C-alpha positions in Angstrom: 64.8 -8.1 -8.2 61.5 -7.6 -9.9 59.3 -10.6 -10.6 59.2 -12.0 -14.2 56.0 -12.9 -16.0 55.1 -14.6 -19.2 54.6 -11.2 -20.9 57.3 -8.5 -20.9 54.8 -5.8 -19.8 53.5 -4.4 -16.5 51.0 -6.9 -14.9 47.3 -6.2 -15.3 45.8 -4.0 -12.6 44.7 -6.1 -9.7 41.7 -3.8 -9.2 40.6 -4.2 -12.8 40.8 -8.0 -12.5 38.8 -7.8 -9.2 36.0 -5.7 -10.9 36.0 -8.0 -13.9 35.9 -11.3 -12.1 32.9 -10.3 -10.0 31.1 -8.6 -12.9 28.6 -11.5 -13.4 28.3 -12.1 -9.7 27.4 -8.4 -9.1 24.9 -8.7 -12.0 23.3 -11.8 -10.5 23.2 -10.7 -6.9 22.4 -7.0 -7.4 19.0 -8.1 -8.6 18.0 -10.3 -5.6 16.9 -7.7 -3.1 14.3 -6.5 -5.7 12.7 -9.9 -6.0 9.9 -9.3 -3.4 9.1 -5.9 -5.0 9.0 -7.4 -8.5 6.7 -10.2 -7.2 4.3 -7.5 -5.9 4.4 -5.2 -8.9 3.8 -7.9 -11.5 1.6 -10.1 -9.2 3.9 -13.1 -9.5 4.5 -16.2 -7.5 8.0 -17.2 -6.2 8.2 -19.8 -9.0 7.3 -17.2 -11.7 9.7 -14.5 -10.5 12.5 -17.1 -10.4 12.3 -17.2 -14.2 14.3 -14.0 -14.2 17.0 -15.7 -12.1 16.8 -18.8 -14.4 17.1 -16.7 -17.6 20.2 -15.0 -16.2 22.0 -18.2 -15.2 21.1 -20.0 -18.4 22.6 -17.3 -20.6 25.5 -16.8 -18.3 26.4 -20.4 -18.7 26.0 -20.3 -22.5 28.1 -17.2 -22.7 31.1 -19.0 -21.3 31.4 -20.9 -24.6 31.0 -17.8 -26.8 33.9 -15.7 -25.6 36.8 -18.0 -26.2 36.5 -17.9 -30.0 36.1 -14.2 -29.9 39.1 -13.8 -27.6 41.2 -16.1 -29.7 40.4 -14.2 -32.9 40.0 -10.5 -31.9 41.8 -10.4 -28.5 40.9 -10.6 -24.8 40.0 -6.9 -24.5 37.7 -6.8 -27.5 35.8 -9.8 -26.1 35.4 -7.8 -22.9 34.1 -4.8 -24.8 31.4 -7.0 -26.5 30.2 -8.3 -23.1 30.2 -4.9 -21.4 28.2 -3.4 -24.2 25.5 -6.1 -23.9 25.4 -5.6 -20.1 24.7 -1.9 -20.6 22.0 -2.4 -23.1 20.3 -5.2 -21.0 20.3 -3.0 -17.9 18.5 -0.2 -19.7 15.9 -2.8 -21.0 15.5 -4.1 -17.5 14.6 -0.6 -16.2 12.2 0.0 -19.1 10.4 -3.3 -18.4 8.7 -1.7 -15.4 6.4 0.1 -17.9 6.1 -2.8 -20.4 6.0 -6.4 -19.0 7.7 -9.0 -17.0 8.6 -10.8 -20.2 10.8 -7.9 -21.2 12.4 -8.1 -17.7 13.2 -11.8 -18.2 14.7 -11.0 -21.7 16.8 -8.2 -20.1 18.1 -10.6 -17.5 19.0 -13.2 -20.1 20.9 -10.6 -22.1 22.6 -9.4 -18.9 23.8 -12.9 -18.2 25.1 -13.2 -21.7 27.0 -9.9 -21.4 28.4 -10.0 -17.9 29.6 -13.5 -18.4 32.6 -12.1 -20.3 34.0 -10.9 -17.0 34.5 -14.3 -15.4 35.7 -16.0 -18.6 38.2 -13.5 -19.8 39.6 -12.7 -16.3 40.7 -16.4 -15.8 42.1 -16.3 -19.4 44.2 -13.2 -18.7 45.5 -14.6 -15.4 46.5 -17.9 -17.1 48.0 -16.0 -20.0 50.1 -13.6 -17.9 51.1 -15.5 -14.7 53.1 -18.6 -14.0 51.3 -21.3 -11.8 52.8 -20.3 -8.4 52.1 -16.6 -9.2 48.5 -17.5 -10.1 48.1 -19.2 -6.7 48.9 -16.0 -5.0 46.9 -13.8 -7.3 43.7 -15.8 -7.5 42.7 -15.5 -3.7 43.2 -11.7 -3.9 41.2 -11.4 -7.1 38.5 -13.7 -5.7 38.0 -11.3 -2.8 35.8 -9.5 -5.3 33.2 -12.2 -4.8 32.9 -11.3 -1.1 33.1 -7.5 -1.3 31.6 -6.2 -4.5 28.5 -8.4 -4.8 27.6 -7.8 -1.2 28.2 -4.1 -1.3 26.1 -4.1 -4.5 23.4 -6.0 -2.5 23.4 -3.4 0.2 23.1 -0.6 -2.3 20.4 -2.5 -4.2 18.4 -3.1 -1.0 18.5 0.6 -0.2 17.6 1.6 -3.8 14.7 -0.9 -3.8 13.4 0.3 -0.4 13.7 4.0 -0.9 13.5 4.6 -4.7 12.3 1.7 -6.8 13.4 -1.7 -8.0 14.0 -0.4 -11.6 16.6 2.1 -10.2 18.8 -1.0 -9.6 19.1 -1.5 -13.3 20.1 2.0 -14.0 22.8 1.7 -11.3 24.1 -1.5 -12.9 24.3 0.3 -16.3 26.5 3.0 -14.6 28.6 0.3 -13.0 29.1 -1.3 -16.4 30.4 2.0 -17.8 32.9 2.2 -15.0 34.2 -1.3 -15.8 34.5 -0.3 -19.5 36.7 2.6 -18.4 38.9 0.3 -16.3 39.3 -2.3 -19.1 40.9 0.2 -21.6 44.2 0.2 -19.6 44.5 -3.6 -19.4 47.4 -5.2 -21.3 46.4 -7.3 -24.3 47.6 -10.9 -23.5 46.9 -12.7 -26.7 49.5 -12.9 -29.5 48.3 -11.7 -32.9 50.5 -14.2 -34.6 48.5 -17.0 -32.9 45.1 -15.4 -33.8 42.7 -18.1 -34.9 40.1 -18.1 -37.6 36.7 -17.6 -36.0 34.7 -20.7 -37.1 32.3 -23.0 -35.3 34.3 -26.0 -36.4 37.5 -24.7 -34.8 35.7 -23.8 -31.6 34.1 -27.2 -31.4 37.5 -28.9 -31.9 39.0 -27.0 -29.0 36.0 -27.7 -26.8 35.9 -31.4 -27.7 39.5 -31.8 -26.4 38.6 -30.1 -23.1 35.3 -31.8 -22.4 37.0 -35.2 -22.4 39.9 -34.0 -20.2 39.1 -35.6 -16.8 41.2 -33.2 -14.8 39.6 -30.1 -16.3 36.1 -31.4 -16.0 36.4 -32.8 -12.4 37.9 -29.7 -10.9 35.5 -27.5 -12.9 32.6 -29.3 -11.4 34.2 -29.0 -7.9 34.3 -25.2 -8.6 30.7 -25.5 -9.8 29.6 -27.0 -6.5 30.8 -24.0 -4.5 29.2 -21.6 -7.0 25.9 -23.5 -6.6 26.0 -22.9 -2.9 26.5 -19.1 -3.5 23.6 -18.9 -6.0 21.3 -21.1 -3.9 21.9 -18.9 -0.9 21.4 -15.7 -2.9 18.2 -17.0 -4.5 16.6 -18.2 -1.3 17.9 -16.1 1.5 16.1 -12.9 0.6 12.8 -14.7 0.2 13.2 -16.2 3.7 14.3 -13.0 5.3 11.7 -10.7 3.7 8.7 -12.9 3.1 9.0 -15.5 5.9 10.6 -13.6 8.7 9.2 -10.1 7.8 12.4 -8.0 7.6 13.0 -5.3 5.0 15.1 -5.6 1.8 17.6 -3.1 3.2 18.0 -5.2 6.4 18.7 -8.2 4.3 21.4 -6.3 2.5 23.1 -5.6 5.8 22.8 -9.2 6.9 24.6 -10.2 3.7 27.7 -8.5 5.1 28.1 -11.6 7.4 28.8 -14.2 4.7 30.8 -11.5 2.9 33.2 -11.2 5.8 33.5 -15.0 5.8 34.4 -15.0 2.2 37.1 -12.3 2.8 38.5 -14.3 5.6 38.6 -17.4 3.4 40.4 -15.7 0.6 43.0 -14.2 2.9 43.5 -17.7 4.5 43.8 -19.2 1.0 46.5 -16.7 0.1 48.4 -17.4 3.3 48.2 -21.1 2.9 49.4 -20.9 -0.8 53.0 -20.8 0.3 53.0 -23.6 2.9 50.3 -26.1 1.8 49.5 -28.0 -1.4 46.3 -27.0 -3.3 44.5 -30.2 -2.5 45.2 -30.0 1.2 43.7 -26.4 1.2 40.7 -27.7 -0.7 40.2 -30.5 1.9 40.2 -27.9 4.7 37.6 -25.9 2.8 35.3 -28.9 2.5 35.6 -29.7 6.2 34.6 -26.2 7.1 31.6 -26.2 4.8 30.4 -29.5 6.1 30.7 -28.3 9.7 28.8 -25.1 9.0 26.1 -26.9 7.1 25.6 -29.4 10.0 25.1 -26.4 12.4 22.7 -24.8 10.0 20.6 -28.0 9.7 20.6 -28.7 13.4 19.2 -25.2 14.3 17.2 -24.6 11.1 13.7 -24.3 12.7 14.9 -22.9 16.0 17.0 -19.7 15.6 15.6 -18.0 12.5 18.1 -15.7 10.8 20.8 -16.7 13.3 20.6 -20.3 12.1 21.0 -19.0 8.5 23.7 -16.3 8.7 26.1 -17.4 11.5 26.9 -20.8 9.9 26.9 -18.9 6.5 30.0 -17.0 7.7 32.0 -20.2 8.2 30.5 -21.8 5.0 31.8 -18.8 3.1 35.2 -19.2 4.7 35.4 -22.7 3.3 34.2 -21.8 -0.2 37.2 -19.8 -1.4 39.6 -22.4 0.1 38.1 -24.9 -2.3 37.2 -23.0 -5.4 40.4 -20.8 -5.8 42.5 -24.0 -5.9 40.0 -26.0 -8.0 40.0 -23.3 -10.7 43.8 -23.3 -10.7 44.1 -27.1 -10.9 41.5 -27.2 -13.6 43.1 -25.0 -16.2 46.9 -24.6 -15.7 47.8 -27.8 -17.7 45.5 -27.0 -20.6 47.3 -25.5 -23.6 44.6 -23.3 -25.0 44.1 -21.0 -22.0 41.0 -19.3 -23.4 39.2 -22.5 -24.3 40.2 -24.1 -21.0 38.8 -21.2 -19.1 35.6 -21.3 -21.2 35.0 -25.0 -20.4 35.7 -24.5 -16.7 33.4 -21.5 -16.5 30.7 -23.3 -18.6 30.8 -26.3 -16.2 30.9 -24.1 -13.2 27.9 -21.9 -14.2 25.8 -24.6 -15.9 26.1 -26.8 -12.8 25.0 -23.8 -10.7 22.0 -23.3 -13.1 21.0 -27.0 -12.8 21.3 -26.8 -9.0 19.0 -23.8 -8.8 16.5 -25.5 -11.1 16.4 -28.7 -9.0 16.0 -26.7 -5.8 13.1 -24.8 -7.4 11.5 -28.1 -8.6 11.8 -29.6 -5.0 10.4 -26.8 -2.8 10.6 -29.0 0.3 14.3 -29.2 0.1 15.8 -26.7 2.5 19.1 -24.8 2.0 21.1 -27.1 4.4 19.8 -30.3 2.6 20.8 -28.8 -0.7 24.2 -28.0 0.7 24.7 -31.5 2.1 23.9 -32.9 -1.4 26.5 -30.6 -3.0 29.1 -31.4 -0.4 28.6 -35.1 -1.0 29.3 -34.6 -4.7 32.3 -32.4 -3.9 33.8 -35.1 -1.7 33.3 -37.7 -4.5 34.9 -35.4 -7.1 37.7 -34.6 -4.7 38.6 -38.3 -4.3 38.2 -39.0 -8.0 40.4 -36.1 -9.1 43.4 -37.2 -7.1 44.4 -39.5 -9.9 45.1 -36.5 -12.3 47.5 -34.4 -10.2 
């Protein structure tokens, strides 16, 4: 007997959901191997070049609140079309900035965050629209594999492009990738009901968001999700500088090293899917936190002794633990919330904004190492985990 869904249509393509969910992650990480080359071309310090990372994350966070009203009024696919169009335009501007100024590059990265953010937001909305809770528990780990495979493959490609062509070729490549995603989206089923289409007003959007922001279950699990995302972005922002600038390796070699945490993330998602049928979501989250804590302890202990080994070997196990936590946190955050689009927007906003704040604090405190930052995030995760048990 075929499985039934909330909508009487064929389920959305798993591959399309994979490409969409990782769209902003690819946009964020595709850029990182180019950071040393951009620092050299524009004669920038590490703090100055980080403005491009900051601009992306800030607008990525803001974008999560923009797409729910559009999706509720014009449909999920039209909201995606808007975001993808902005991503294409911003990528071309980023390439042109090589002949203009670093300010244009920062603007392009901001616009890229605003556009690519539609991928994360609307993917969660479509999954919540289409699948029942237990179905979503099986689908999310598979879709989340995209965070392990596509961004890291993109990083390898970007490292090669930066080393053998130029850093601006990375932006042209992302524009082509955005066109590919646009082609995939056209075959998605539309999961919003025209009869329930809402008037697009600021007042209505604020009303929906005000209900969500005071929902303790939604906010606590969203922040748990945000802690794991912060680890990913902190690693992506600092690891290439350490590998290339401090330890003297090439950008292309860094791209290859990034396959190590990627394999860990694949393993974690496959483990999360396997455990979905035999363990409760919170028990799987607890296992993820223990793995991340153990890996960070190893990283801290050998930080000054083993170089890239002390960074990338524990990163494998850290990235096994991350999906065990965040796939279940994202599910527990939104499945109870009636307005799926607004719930997904609030979760994504909390997630991305928290990651943005974490990166900013790390930049403001240069003596704080990656393992110390991770210990801080894990402490917050454990606090939120204990607090959120009251709302299950």
